[in-house]
N, C-alpha and C positions, 0 to 999 in steps of 0.2 A: 503493500500500500504506500510505501514511501514515508511512513511515520514510525520512528523508533518508539515514540510514546505509546501508540496503540499496540504495537507488537509487545512491548514490555507489559502493558496492562493485560494482554491476552495470556502471557506467560503467568502472570500473577493469578489470574482467574482459572487457569488450567485449560484454556482453549488451545494454547500452544505448549509443547513440552519444553521448547528452547528457542532462543533467538541469539544470533551473533552478528556482529558488524565490525568491519575493519577500521572505521574512522567515523567517530561521532563527537559531537560537542556536548559540553555540560548541559546546555539548555535542551538537548535532545534526550538526555538520560536521567537527569536528577530525580524527577518525580516518579518515573517508571521504575528506576532501581529501588526506590523506597517501597513502591507497591510490591515488587517481587520479594524483597526481604521480609516485609510485614506479612506476606502470605506464606512464608516458610521456604521460599526459594533461595537461590544463591546467585550472586552477581560478582564476577571477577573480570579482570582483563583477560584477553585471549590466552596469555601465557600462564594463567592461574594466579597471578599476583592479585592482591586486594584491589577492589574497585574504589577509586577516589573520585573526587570532582574533576580531577585532571586526566582521568583515564579516557583514552580515545577508542582503543579496540576493546570491545565488550562481549562477554558471554554471559547470558542469563538463562537459568533453567530451574527445573524442580531439583530439589536436593538429591533425589535418588539417581539422577542421570548425569549430574554436572561433571564429576571426575572423568567418567568415560567419554563424554562429549569433548572435554578439554583435551584428553589424550588423543582422540581421533583427529581433532583440528591440528594438534601439534605434529602428529605423524604425517599429516598432509601438508605440513609446512605453511599453514595459514597463519599469517602475522598481520599486525597493524600496518598501516601505511607509513608510519614513522620508523618502522623496523628495517 
């Protein structure tokens, strides 16, 4: 859809299992990352490091699949645009 906010909201409510993006801005992710966390999901950078307001490459998912998704993305050499 072109909206990180709606994709993150869909992860939070369970409509999507995961969402990742290589380059986002804080205004694209701040509210959505909070929704995912409050719903019990996990939000990190693509490399698995903690998500902060300055994180551009993002992976958000339910807690059950996050580590496996991060490993698959790493094996496929998916990185942020700054990497």
